[in-house]
Backbone as JSON, one array per atom type, in Angstrom:
{
  "sequence": "MDILEKALEKSGQIEQSSTDHSTQLKPKLARSIPATKSSVKIDWGKLAAEGYLSNEEGKSGLAEQYRMVKRPLLTNAFSAAAEGINRSNLLLVTSSIPSEGKTFTAINLAISIANERDKNVLLIDADVAKPTLAKRLGITESPGLIEYLEDESLGFSDISLSTDIPNLQIIPAGKRHTFSTELLSSNRMLQFVEQLSERYSDRIVIFDSPPLLAATEAEVLAALVGQIVLVVSAETTMQNTVKEALKKLEDCDVVLGLLNKAKHEYAMSYYGYGGYGYGQYGQQHEAEE",
  "N": [[112.48, 92.05, 125.34], [110.93, 92.83, 122.6], [109.47, 95.4, 120.33], [107.24, 94.98, 119.16], [106.17, 92.96, 121.16], [105.52, 94.23, 123.2], [103.8, 95.59, 122.44], [101.55, 93.85, 121.97], [101.35, 93.38, 124.66], [100.75, 95.66, 126.05], [98.36, 96.23, 124.28], [96.63, 94.38, 125.52], [96.3, 95.15, 127.91], [94.96, 97.8, 127.66], [92.68, 97.01, 126.09], [91.28, 95.54, 127.98], [90.52, 97.59, 129.85], [89.23, 98.95, 127.93], [87.03, 97.5, 127.68], [85.89, 97.26, 130.15], [85.13, 99.48, 130.49], [83.29, 100.38, 128.49], [80.71, 101.19, 128.28], [80.81, 103.94, 129.47], [80.65, 106.7, 128.13], [83.13, 109.15, 126.6], [82.07, 112.69, 127.36], [81.5, 114.78, 124.81], [81.67, 117.91, 123.36], [79.51, 119.3, 121.24], [80.1, 120.61, 118.09], [79.52, 123.15, 115.72], [80.11, 122.49, 112.3], [82.5, 124.36, 110.98], [82.35, 127.04, 108.61], [82.87, 126.94, 105.23], [84.97, 128.76, 102.51], [84.98, 127.74, 99.72], [84.4, 124.76, 97.55], [84.27, 121.24, 96.55], [83.51, 119.08, 94.25], [83.45, 115.58, 94.29], [84.62, 113.34, 92.21], [83.29, 110.44, 91.94], [82.99, 108.29, 90.35], [85.27, 108.12, 88.85], [86.89, 107.51, 91.29], [86.0, 105.21, 92.31], [86.49, 103.59, 89.88], [89.35, 103.35, 90.1], [89.51, 101.91, 92.7], [88.65, 102.88, 95.04], [86.75, 103.39, 97.91], [83.08, 104.0, 97.5], [80.85, 107.03, 98.3], [78.44, 105.77, 98.51], [78.73, 103.4, 98.76], [78.17, 100.14, 100.63], [78.05, 97.59, 100.99], [80.37, 95.97, 100.11], [83.34, 94.2, 100.31], [85.31, 95.82, 100.75], [84.28, 97.83, 101.83], [83.45, 96.71, 104.26], [85.74, 95.93, 105.36], [86.87, 98.43, 105.92], [85.19, 99.11, 107.93], [85.95, 97.5, 110.07], [88.45, 98.42, 110.2], [88.07, 101.11, 111.43], [86.45, 101.18, 113.59], [88.08, 100.66, 116.17], [89.77, 102.94, 115.96], [87.57, 105.22, 116.38], [86.65, 104.19, 118.78], [88.73, 104.65, 120.35], [88.89, 107.26, 120.29], [86.59, 108.41, 121.19], [85.47, 107.23, 123.51], [85.55, 105.69, 126.84], [88.27, 105.19, 126.87], [89.6, 107.23, 125.62], [90.42, 108.85, 127.5], [93.26, 108.41, 128.41], [94.73, 109.53, 126.05], [96.29, 111.81, 124.41], [94.92, 114.43, 122.4], [93.02, 112.53, 121.03], [91.1, 112.59, 118.99], [92.59, 113.23, 116.74], [94.25, 111.9, 113.94], [96.96, 110.28, 112.39], [97.71, 108.81, 109.12], [100.15, 106.76, 107.93], [103.28, 105.37, 106.51], [106.14, 103.19, 106.39], [107.86, 103.35, 104.27], [107.57, 104.87, 100.79], [104.69, 104.18, 98.48], [103.26, 102.12, 100.02], [100.63, 102.4, 100.35], [99.16, 104.67, 101.94], [97.96, 106.79, 101.17], [95.65, 105.96, 99.85], [94.59, 104.62, 102.0], [94.02, 106.8, 103.77], [91.97, 108.12, 102.38], [89.96, 106.48, 101.91], [89.62, 105.7, 104.49], [88.52, 108.06, 105.66], [86.17, 108.51, 104.0], [84.63, 106.26, 104.91], [84.37, 106.91, 107.65], [82.96, 109.17, 107.48], [80.68, 108.41, 106.53], [79.3, 107.62, 108.75], [76.68, 108.2, 110.85], [76.41, 110.17, 112.89], [79.14, 111.43, 112.73], [81.85, 114.16, 111.81], [84.32, 114.77, 109.67], [87.54, 115.79, 108.84], [89.72, 115.83, 106.3], [93.02, 116.28, 105.81], [95.68, 116.9, 103.49], [98.74, 116.33, 104.4], [100.9, 115.61, 103.28], [103.34, 117.24, 102.33], [105.37, 117.34, 101.0], [105.1, 115.69, 98.52], [102.45, 115.9, 97.54], [99.51, 113.88, 97.14], [96.69, 113.72, 97.3], [94.87, 115.87, 96.68], [94.88, 115.52, 93.79], [93.91, 112.71, 93.49], [91.45, 113.34, 94.42], [90.28, 115.29, 92.73], [90.84, 118.12, 92.91], [91.56, 121.31, 91.95], [94.13, 123.85, 91.78], [94.58, 125.05, 94.96], [94.63, 127.09, 97.93], [96.16, 125.84, 100.72], [97.18, 123.87, 103.49], [100.27, 124.67, 103.84], [100.18, 127.46, 102.97], [98.61, 128.31, 105.14], [99.98, 128.09, 107.28], [102.26, 129.77, 106.84], [101.29, 132.14, 106.49], [99.72, 134.34, 108.35], [97.34, 135.59, 108.12], [95.38, 134.21, 107.04], [92.65, 132.33, 107.4], [90.67, 129.24, 109.09], [88.53, 128.96, 107.18], [89.55, 129.76, 104.6], [91.1, 127.9, 103.67], [90.01, 125.29, 103.67], [87.93, 122.81, 102.43], [84.46, 122.26, 101.42], [82.87, 119.36, 100.59], [80.85, 116.97, 98.51], [79.8, 115.22, 100.36], [78.25, 115.85, 102.99], [79.36, 115.96, 105.81], [82.0, 115.83, 105.53], [85.23, 117.58, 105.34], [87.93, 118.98, 103.31], [91.28, 119.87, 103.4], [93.78, 120.77, 101.59], [97.4, 120.15, 100.65], [98.53, 122.5, 99.73], [101.06, 124.78, 98.65], [104.34, 123.8, 97.31], [106.97, 124.08, 99.59], [110.37, 125.16, 100.65], [111.03, 124.92, 103.54], [109.23, 123.48, 104.93], [109.29, 121.72, 106.96], [109.99, 122.86, 109.22], [107.88, 124.88, 109.1], [105.76, 122.91, 109.99], [106.57, 122.41, 112.4], [106.07, 124.48, 113.51], [104.74, 127.13, 115.99], [102.36, 128.03, 115.33], [101.57, 126.07, 114.1], [100.99, 123.95, 116.18], [99.24, 125.59, 117.33], [97.14, 125.43, 115.61], [96.53, 122.35, 115.58], [95.89, 122.21, 118.36], [93.51, 123.47, 118.35], [91.67, 122.13, 116.79], [91.68, 119.81, 118.19], [90.51, 120.52, 120.45], [88.49, 122.63, 120.17], [86.94, 121.6, 118.26], [86.26, 118.71, 119.33], [84.5, 116.77, 118.53], [84.99, 115.99, 116.13], [86.65, 113.89, 113.7], [89.87, 114.15, 112.68], [91.92, 113.71, 109.95], [95.01, 113.09, 109.11], [96.95, 112.76, 106.18], [100.05, 111.62, 105.91], [103.75, 112.04, 105.0], [106.0, 109.21, 104.35], [107.59, 107.64, 106.93], [110.2, 107.17, 106.77], [111.16, 108.49, 104.57], [110.61, 111.13, 104.86], [111.44, 114.21, 106.59], [109.39, 115.5, 107.87], [107.16, 113.82, 108.65], [107.79, 112.59, 111.13], [107.72, 114.75, 112.74], [105.2, 115.46, 112.52], [103.89, 113.1, 113.67], [103.99, 113.56, 116.32], [101.89, 115.36, 116.92], [99.49, 114.17, 117.14], [97.12, 111.92, 118.33], [96.57, 109.26, 117.62], [98.1, 106.8, 115.44], [97.95, 105.26, 112.43], [99.77, 102.96, 110.79], [100.53, 101.88, 107.75], [101.31, 99.02, 106.22], [102.83, 97.54, 103.54], [101.98, 94.43, 102.44], [104.42, 91.47, 102.04], [106.26, 92.78, 100.79], [107.36, 94.92, 102.07], [110.18, 95.1, 104.11], [110.95, 93.48, 107.45], [112.89, 94.59, 109.21], [112.54, 97.1, 108.17], [109.95, 97.93, 108.99], [110.21, 97.76, 111.68], [112.16, 99.71, 111.99], [110.61, 102.13, 111.22], [108.86, 102.02, 113.09], [110.52, 102.62, 115.75], [110.59, 105.24, 115.44], [108.34, 105.99, 116.36], [108.11, 105.67, 118.95], [107.12, 107.42, 121.4], [104.87, 108.06, 120.95], [101.33, 107.84, 121.56], [99.24, 106.07, 120.63], [99.47, 103.4, 118.22], [98.58, 101.9, 115.35], [98.53, 99.01, 113.32], [97.9, 98.26, 109.77], [97.81, 96.05, 107.33], [98.38, 96.09, 104.34], [97.51, 95.25, 100.68], [97.61, 92.72, 100.64], [98.05, 89.15, 99.5], [96.74, 87.09, 99.84], [93.8, 85.67, 101.65], [93.4, 86.75, 105.14], [92.61, 85.86, 108.41], [90.26, 88.45, 109.69], [91.55, 90.1, 112.27], [92.66, 91.89, 115.04], [95.42, 93.24, 116.12], [97.26, 95.06, 118.85], [95.37, 96.89, 119.99], [94.79, 99.93, 120.7], [97.54, 100.19, 121.48], [101.09, 99.68, 120.57], [101.11, 97.88, 117.39], [99.57, 95.25, 115.01], [97.73, 94.95, 112.48], [95.54, 92.95, 110.38], [93.83, 92.83, 107.49], [92.57, 91.21, 105.61], [92.57, 91.39, 102.08], [93.65, 94.27, 100.42], [93.53, 97.27, 98.2], [95.93, 97.55, 95.33], [97.64, 100.07, 96.03], [99.35, 102.98, 95.21], [100.08, 105.12, 96.51]],
  "CA": [[111.18, 92.38, 125.1], [110.99, 93.76, 121.42], [108.81, 96.51, 120.61], [106.0, 94.33, 119.1], [106.0, 91.85, 122.21], [105.38, 95.39, 124.35], [102.4, 95.93, 121.8], [100.9, 92.86, 122.64], [101.07, 93.54, 126.54], [100.23, 97.0, 126.13], [97.07, 96.12, 123.86], [95.98, 93.71, 126.26], [95.68, 95.93, 129.17], [94.14, 98.71, 127.25], [91.68, 96.55, 125.64], [90.68, 95.13, 128.89], [90.34, 98.58, 130.56], [88.34, 99.68, 127.11], [86.0, 96.49, 127.6], [85.5, 97.54, 131.52], [84.3, 100.9, 130.59], [82.61, 100.47, 127.01], [79.49, 102.11, 128.61], [81.48, 105.15, 129.82], [81.35, 107.47, 126.76], [83.44, 110.48, 127.14], [81.5, 113.6, 126.87], [82.03, 115.87, 123.81], [80.68, 119.17, 123.32], [79.3, 119.28, 119.98], [80.05, 121.91, 117.6], [79.11, 123.34, 114.37], [80.99, 122.16, 111.29], [83.07, 125.67, 110.54], [81.94, 127.38, 107.22], [84.27, 127.26, 104.25], [84.56, 129.65, 101.29], [84.83, 126.82, 98.68], [83.69, 123.4, 97.64], [84.59, 120.4, 95.57], [82.58, 117.94, 93.9], [84.44, 114.48, 94.22], [84.32, 112.54, 90.98], [82.77, 109.32, 92.52], [83.15, 107.27, 89.45], [86.81, 107.89, 88.99], [87.59, 107.06, 92.57], [85.62, 103.72, 92.19], [87.37, 103.04, 88.87], [90.78, 103.32, 90.73], [89.28, 101.14, 93.73], [88.42, 103.48, 96.27], [85.33, 103.36, 98.38], [82.21, 105.19, 97.11], [80.06, 107.29, 99.28], [77.09, 104.97, 98.58], [79.09, 101.68, 98.87], [77.97, 100.04, 101.89], [77.86, 96.1, 100.99], [81.33, 95.51, 99.14], [84.33, 93.51, 100.96], [86.09, 96.78, 100.95], [83.77, 98.78, 102.77], [83.45, 96.06, 105.45], [87.19, 96.07, 105.81], [87.1, 99.64, 106.45], [84.36, 99.39, 109.03], [86.57, 97.22, 111.08], [89.64, 99.42, 110.64], [87.83, 102.45, 111.69], [85.96, 100.93, 114.7], [89.06, 100.73, 117.15], [89.82, 104.32, 116.07], [86.44, 105.76, 116.75], [86.36, 103.9, 120.29], [89.8, 105.48, 120.9], [88.47, 108.77, 120.03], [85.22, 108.99, 121.81], [84.99, 106.61, 124.57], [86.45, 105.96, 128.23], [89.78, 104.99, 126.48], [90.18, 108.39, 124.95], [90.95, 109.89, 128.86], [94.72, 108.52, 128.52], [95.26, 109.89, 124.95], [96.65, 113.35, 124.16], [94.69, 114.81, 120.91], [92.47, 111.17, 120.61], [90.59, 112.71, 117.58], [93.31, 113.47, 115.43], [94.75, 110.53, 113.32], [97.54, 110.38, 111.38], [97.95, 107.74, 108.25], [101.47, 106.88, 107.41], [103.94, 104.24, 106.13], [107.54, 103.25, 106.28], [108.32, 104.14, 102.93], [106.52, 105.1, 99.75], [104.1, 103.15, 97.42], [102.7, 101.08, 100.47], [99.03, 102.52, 100.1], [98.6, 105.4, 103.0], [96.85, 107.82, 100.7], [94.67, 105.05, 99.56], [94.0, 104.19, 103.19], [93.61, 107.95, 104.48], [90.99, 108.71, 101.61], [88.82, 105.34, 102.66], [88.99, 105.99, 106.1], [87.67, 109.47, 105.78], [84.81, 108.11, 103.37], [84.12, 105.3, 105.73], [84.07, 107.62, 109.0], [81.9, 110.11, 107.09], [79.17, 107.66, 106.48], [78.77, 107.32, 110.05], [75.56, 109.19, 111.25], [77.06, 111.51, 113.45], [80.59, 112.0, 112.77], [82.27, 114.67, 111.01], [85.62, 114.3, 109.33], [88.6, 116.63, 108.32], [90.82, 115.12, 105.88], [94.18, 116.84, 105.75], [97.0, 116.45, 102.92], [100.13, 116.61, 105.04], [102.15, 114.94, 102.61], [103.61, 118.41, 101.47], [106.75, 117.23, 99.75], [104.54, 115.04, 97.65], [100.87, 115.97, 97.78], [98.8, 113.26, 95.81], [95.55, 113.61, 98.13], [94.1, 116.66, 95.7], [94.89, 114.95, 92.3], [92.98, 111.56, 93.47], [90.1, 113.99, 94.52], [90.12, 116.07, 91.61], [90.94, 119.18, 93.53], [92.44, 121.84, 91.24], [95.1, 124.42, 92.72], [93.94, 125.67, 95.83], [95.71, 127.47, 99.08], [96.24, 124.65, 101.63], [97.86, 123.69, 104.68], [101.37, 125.71, 103.99], [99.77, 128.78, 102.89], [98.03, 128.68, 106.46], [101.21, 128.21, 108.15], [103.2, 130.8, 106.44], [100.4, 133.45, 106.1], [98.88, 134.39, 109.68], [95.95, 136.67, 107.71], [94.55, 133.1, 106.44], [91.73, 131.5, 108.62], [90.04, 127.86, 108.62], [87.57, 129.02, 106.0], [90.27, 130.18, 103.36], [92.03, 126.72, 103.21], [89.03, 124.09, 103.99], [86.75, 122.86, 101.15], [83.47, 121.47, 101.74], [82.42, 118.35, 99.64], [79.09, 116.65, 98.51], [79.5, 114.49, 101.48], [77.87, 117.03, 104.21], [80.26, 116.08, 107.0], [83.39, 115.53, 104.83], [85.78, 118.69, 104.43], [89.36, 118.72, 102.8], [92.25, 120.61, 103.47], [94.9, 120.35, 100.62], [98.65, 120.52, 101.06], [99.26, 123.91, 99.33], [102.2, 124.67, 97.39], [105.75, 123.45, 97.82], [107.99, 124.92, 100.27], [111.75, 124.84, 101.01], [111.05, 124.9, 105.0], [108.13, 122.6, 105.23], [109.52, 120.78, 108.18], [109.97, 124.14, 110.15], [106.55, 125.25, 109.51], [104.87, 121.94, 110.6], [106.74, 122.05, 113.98], [105.8, 125.95, 114.23], [103.92, 127.54, 116.79], [101.24, 128.09, 114.45], [101.03, 124.38, 113.57], [100.88, 123.49, 117.28], [97.89, 126.14, 117.81], [96.21, 124.85, 114.88], [96.31, 121.15, 115.89], [95.41, 122.2, 119.53], [92.03, 124.02, 118.11], [91.1, 121.17, 115.89], [91.58, 118.52, 119.15], [89.84, 121.11, 121.89], [87.37, 123.41, 119.95], [85.76, 120.64, 117.53], [86.66, 117.6, 119.49], [83.33, 115.94, 118.21], [85.55, 115.82, 114.67], [87.76, 113.3, 113.64], [90.79, 114.6, 111.52], [92.78, 112.7, 109.56], [96.3, 113.6, 108.47], [97.86, 112.22, 105.34], [101.5, 111.98, 106.08], [104.84, 111.42, 104.16], [106.13, 108.16, 104.72], [108.36, 107.86, 108.18], [111.74, 106.87, 106.62], [111.53, 109.32, 103.53], [110.96, 112.71, 105.15], [111.47, 114.42, 108.45], [108.06, 115.94, 108.2], [106.26, 112.68, 109.37], [108.03, 112.54, 112.46], [107.02, 116.04, 113.32], [103.51, 115.28, 112.34], [103.57, 112.02, 114.48], [104.16, 114.3, 117.69], [101.02, 116.46, 117.35], [98.28, 113.57, 116.92], [96.82, 111.05, 119.17], [96.42, 107.94, 117.26], [98.76, 106.79, 114.19], [97.68, 104.17, 111.57], [101.02, 102.74, 110.08], [100.26, 101.11, 106.55], [102.7, 98.36, 105.88], [102.44, 96.54, 102.33], [102.23, 92.82, 102.57], [104.98, 90.68, 101.38], [107.06, 93.59, 99.9], [108.11, 95.77, 102.97], [110.82, 94.05, 105.02], [110.28, 93.46, 108.98], [113.53, 95.54, 109.41], [112.03, 98.37, 107.72], [108.65, 98.5, 109.91], [110.92, 98.01, 112.95], [112.77, 101.16, 112.05], [109.79, 103.19, 111.24], [108.33, 102.04, 114.78], [111.5, 103.35, 116.58], [110.4, 106.73, 115.27], [106.92, 106.37, 117.07], [108.08, 105.06, 120.37], [106.66, 108.3, 122.02], [103.32, 108.22, 120.61], [100.29, 107.17, 122.38], [98.65, 104.81, 120.02], [100.36, 103.19, 116.94], [98.06, 100.69, 114.85], [98.78, 98.56, 112.22], [97.02, 97.68, 108.91], [98.48, 95.47, 106.29], [97.95, 96.4, 102.71], [98.18, 94.68, 99.31], [97.81, 91.13, 100.69], [97.88, 88.31, 98.29], [95.87, 85.91, 100.8], [92.93, 86.12, 103.07], [93.95, 86.38, 106.61], [91.14, 86.35, 109.43], [90.24, 89.87, 110.15], [91.93, 89.98, 113.58], [93.3, 93.15, 115.31], [96.14, 93.36, 117.46], [97.47, 96.29, 119.05], [94.26, 97.78, 120.07], [95.37, 101.17, 121.73], [99.03, 100.24, 121.67], [101.9, 99.2, 119.13], [100.48, 96.4, 116.91], [99.93, 94.93, 113.64], [96.55, 94.56, 111.98], [95.25, 92.33, 109.3], [92.42, 93.3, 107.44], [92.43, 90.98, 104.49], [92.94, 91.95, 100.78], [93.56, 95.76, 99.9], [93.79, 97.78, 96.89], [97.43, 97.87, 95.16], [97.78, 101.46, 96.0], [100.58, 103.47, 94.42], [100.65, 106.35, 97.33]],
  "C": [[111.33, 92.94, 124.09], [109.6, 94.7, 121.34], [107.07, 95.9, 120.24], [105.39, 93.59, 120.28], [105.19, 93.19, 123.03], [104.02, 95.66, 123.74], [101.55, 95.11, 122.32], [100.62, 92.92, 124.18], [100.35, 94.53, 126.74], [98.52, 96.81, 125.71], [96.2, 95.25, 124.79], [95.36, 94.68, 127.45], [94.74, 96.97, 128.69], [92.8, 98.11, 126.82], [90.82, 95.89, 126.9], [89.85, 96.35, 129.78], [89.04, 99.33, 129.7], [86.67, 98.88, 127.49], [85.11, 96.9, 129.25], [84.57, 98.75, 131.43], [83.76, 101.3, 129.36], [81.37, 101.21, 127.21], [79.51, 103.56, 128.9], [81.83, 106.02, 128.73], [81.76, 108.62, 127.39], [82.71, 111.49, 126.64], [82.01, 114.57, 126.05], [81.13, 116.75, 123.58], [80.8, 119.54, 121.56], [79.11, 120.71, 119.48], [79.74, 121.73, 116.32], [80.04, 123.03, 113.39], [81.29, 123.98, 110.68], [82.98, 125.97, 109.04], [83.26, 127.5, 106.41], [83.8, 128.07, 103.1], [84.49, 128.83, 99.85], [84.61, 125.41, 98.83], [84.11, 122.49, 96.57], [83.9, 119.38, 95.38], [83.43, 116.71, 93.73], [83.85, 113.81, 92.88], [84.35, 110.69, 91.42], [83.03, 108.26, 91.47], [84.49, 106.94, 89.06], [87.25, 107.01, 90.2], [87.09, 105.21, 92.47], [86.26, 103.18, 91.07], [88.7, 102.58, 89.33], [90.82, 102.57, 92.09], [89.26, 101.48, 94.82], [86.93, 103.33, 96.57], [84.32, 104.3, 97.75], [81.32, 105.51, 98.38], [78.65, 106.72, 99.57], [77.33, 103.21, 98.63], [79.02, 101.38, 100.34], [77.98, 98.32, 102.25], [79.26, 95.47, 100.58], [82.12, 95.07, 100.51], [85.22, 94.87, 101.37], [85.64, 97.75, 102.15], [83.72, 97.87, 104.2], [84.65, 95.98, 106.09], [87.33, 97.27, 106.8], [86.3, 99.85, 107.71], [85.16, 98.53, 110.57], [88.25, 97.96, 111.41], [89.01, 100.74, 111.4], [87.06, 102.58, 113.21], [87.02, 101.1, 115.97], [89.54, 102.27, 117.35], [88.94, 105.24, 116.77], [86.52, 105.58, 118.41], [87.42, 104.58, 120.92], [89.59, 106.98, 121.17], [87.71, 109.22, 121.15], [84.82, 108.17, 123.29], [85.86, 106.89, 125.79], [87.94, 106.12, 127.66], [90.24, 106.2, 126.1], [90.91, 109.25, 126.07], [92.72, 109.62, 128.46], [95.39, 109.12, 127.21], [95.24, 111.19, 124.45], [95.91, 113.44, 122.56], [93.82, 113.1, 120.26], [91.94, 111.02, 119.33], [91.19, 113.05, 116.54], [94.3, 112.13, 114.94], [95.91, 110.83, 112.16], [98.11, 108.96, 110.56], [99.43, 107.92, 107.6], [102.16, 105.92, 107.08], [105.51, 104.26, 106.4], [108.2, 104.03, 105.25], [107.46, 104.27, 102.01], [106.23, 103.9, 99.17], [103.49, 101.8, 98.55], [101.29, 101.32, 100.63], [98.65, 103.48, 101.39], [97.72, 106.35, 102.35], [95.2, 107.03, 100.29], [93.76, 104.65, 100.97], [93.35, 105.42, 103.78], [92.18, 108.07, 104.09], [89.61, 107.61, 102.07], [88.66, 105.43, 103.69], [88.07, 106.96, 106.2], [86.35, 109.17, 105.3], [84.19, 107.54, 104.63], [83.55, 106.02, 107.22], [82.99, 108.45, 108.72], [80.83, 109.69, 106.84], [78.53, 107.35, 107.83], [77.55, 108.59, 110.23], [75.68, 110.3, 112.0], [78.51, 111.84, 113.58], [81.11, 113.03, 111.56], [83.65, 114.47, 110.81], [86.13, 115.46, 108.49], [89.81, 115.81, 107.67], [91.93, 116.26, 105.35], [95.38, 116.15, 105.06], [98.1, 117.11, 103.6], [101.28, 116.29, 104.56], [102.82, 116.22, 101.79], [104.65, 118.57, 100.79], [106.04, 116.72, 98.5], [103.21, 114.61, 97.79], [100.11, 115.14, 96.74], [97.26, 113.21, 96.35], [94.6, 114.51, 96.86], [93.88, 116.0, 94.31], [93.64, 113.57, 92.4], [91.57, 112.37, 93.71], [89.66, 114.84, 93.73], [89.99, 117.61, 92.24], [91.94, 120.0, 92.75], [93.32, 122.8, 92.42], [94.1, 125.29, 93.72], [94.84, 126.05, 97.28], [95.25, 126.16, 100.04], [96.96, 124.87, 102.63], [99.4, 124.73, 104.83], [101.07, 127.03, 104.04], [99.16, 129.4, 104.5], [99.05, 128.97, 107.15], [102.17, 129.5, 107.84], [102.34, 132.05, 106.68], [99.54, 133.45, 107.55], [97.52, 135.24, 109.23], [95.01, 135.34, 107.25], [94.11, 132.46, 107.51], [91.47, 130.06, 107.93], [89.58, 127.9, 107.39], [88.24, 129.19, 104.65], [90.93, 128.85, 102.85], [90.94, 125.14, 103.11], [88.18, 124.2, 102.87], [85.68, 121.93, 101.54], [83.62, 120.33, 100.51], [80.87, 117.89, 99.6], [78.89, 115.57, 99.39], [79.35, 115.47, 102.79], [78.88, 117.02, 105.27], [81.58, 115.75, 106.75], [84.12, 116.99, 104.38], [87.36, 118.09, 104.09], [90.01, 119.76, 103.05], [93.34, 120.34, 102.54], [96.35, 120.71, 101.11], [99.32, 121.71, 100.82], [100.24, 123.84, 98.56], [103.4, 124.3, 98.18], [106.32, 124.47, 98.42], [109.38, 124.4, 101.06], [111.54, 124.35, 102.57], [109.72, 124.29, 105.47], [108.21, 122.28, 106.4], [109.24, 121.79, 109.06], [108.85, 124.71, 110.16], [105.66, 124.24, 109.87], [105.39, 121.99, 112.0], [106.68, 123.72, 114.61], [105.03, 126.16, 115.25], [102.48, 127.36, 116.33], [100.45, 126.64, 114.3], [100.22, 123.92, 114.83], [99.28, 124.2, 117.66], [96.98, 125.39, 116.95], [95.58, 123.5, 115.26], [95.37, 121.35, 117.26], [93.45, 122.49, 119.38], [91.19, 122.63, 117.74], [90.56, 120.18, 117.18], [90.33, 119.27, 120.19], [88.52, 121.48, 121.34], [86.39, 122.38, 118.89], [86.25, 119.35, 117.97], [85.38, 116.59, 119.23], [83.83, 115.31, 116.66], [86.74, 114.66, 114.67], [88.58, 113.83, 112.54], [91.5, 113.76, 111.33], [93.95, 113.22, 108.62], [97.07, 112.71, 107.34], [99.03, 112.58, 105.36], [102.54, 111.38, 105.09], [105.12, 110.34, 105.16], [107.29, 108.44, 105.91], [109.86, 107.86, 107.78], [112.07, 107.74, 105.18], [111.41, 110.54, 103.9], [110.71, 112.92, 106.63], [110.02, 115.01, 108.72], [107.13, 114.93, 109.02], [106.83, 112.57, 110.72], [107.63, 113.63, 113.47], [105.7, 115.85, 113.56], [103.05, 114.24, 113.51], [103.48, 112.48, 116.0], [102.77, 115.02, 117.98], [99.8, 115.52, 117.32], [98.38, 112.4, 117.85], [96.97, 109.69, 118.53], [97.31, 108.0, 115.69], [98.46, 105.44, 113.62], [98.86, 103.92, 110.91], [100.52, 101.64, 109.04], [101.65, 100.42, 106.45], [102.0, 97.33, 104.2], [103.34, 95.18, 102.35], [103.14, 92.32, 101.64], [106.1, 91.43, 100.61], [108.09, 94.45, 101.03], [108.9, 94.98, 103.96], [110.68, 94.62, 106.42], [111.57, 94.53, 109.36], [113.22, 97.2, 109.48], [110.97, 98.82, 108.5], [109.31, 98.85, 111.12], [111.64, 99.44, 112.96], [111.91, 102.39, 112.07], [109.21, 103.08, 112.65], [109.14, 102.69, 115.5], [110.97, 104.8, 116.39], [109.07, 107.12, 116.08], [106.55, 105.78, 118.64], [107.35, 106.1, 121.49], [105.15, 108.59, 121.88], [102.36, 107.49, 121.37], [99.64, 106.1, 122.04], [98.89, 104.71, 118.73], [99.49, 101.69, 116.39], [98.64, 100.33, 113.65], [98.01, 98.04, 110.89], [98.12, 97.3, 107.57], [97.69, 95.79, 104.83], [98.42, 95.61, 101.93], [98.19, 93.07, 99.83], [97.24, 90.28, 99.8], [96.67, 87.08, 98.43], [94.99, 86.29, 101.56], [93.48, 85.7, 104.15], [92.58, 86.81, 107.31], [91.56, 87.97, 109.92], [90.21, 90.07, 111.47], [92.7, 91.51, 113.75], [94.02, 93.09, 116.32], [96.34, 94.84, 117.54], [96.45, 97.16, 119.38], [94.6, 98.82, 121.18], [96.99, 101.23, 122.15], [99.65, 100.13, 120.22], [101.27, 97.99, 118.79], [100.52, 96.0, 115.72], [98.61, 94.52, 113.55], [96.49, 93.95, 110.68], [93.79, 92.27, 108.96], [92.24, 92.62, 106.08], [93.11, 91.78, 103.0], [92.58, 93.44, 100.7], [93.88, 95.98, 98.68], [95.48, 97.65, 96.6], [97.21, 99.16, 94.84], [99.05, 101.87, 95.61], [101.34, 104.47, 95.87], [101.52, 105.43, 98.41]]
}
């Protein structure tokens, strides 16, 4: 039985469990959003021109697709299904190789979840080797995750940026660092993610990660989160490449797949709910990240 077959078997078991307990919501302790010292005004016109979701876009095909993408993730994070997932509210968006659309996916997913009436979102650029999130969102040079990990005098408010969506905050990657992998695997990083998971358990945290087969940081980050979205570029990424990436995620609680850049319309079905799987969401943007 290969990894995808195991995925489907596991997904059926978890989906049945989720159905049986769909009304049993996991209690969450509501917390106020931590204060930030800086803010960024997102250029929504520029984002829309590049094919991203708008903060007011609710009826487009892309908006509907991301509703389907986010719903199982939110169910895993906050329903009874979360009981078996460590740090279920922490999500990692990654890919096997560059240019499959992971940053495009991370930004759109953050916007879509932030449009929920009762969800707070923290979007973190953890692609510290090749950060692009700040450029996409118009963030100028600002201290970020690397500075926080390197300097213990810095706090959350020193690196977090509020946005013009009240319940969306962003942490940029920060400066380039020779030992970024070591910083991401440090005790300070572990304490940081534990705080995000436990103290702010009502918040969704999305990490934009490097590709799994291109940088060692991705595998380190994967061990810190409860759910992973693996973005796969349709018709271009080889199956063996995806399988090689999946091998690096065998110990992760939840791995969901998102097929990006599809040239044909597919039925919007979801495979691997709660386990290793492969999702198809119809056409997606020809993203570069």
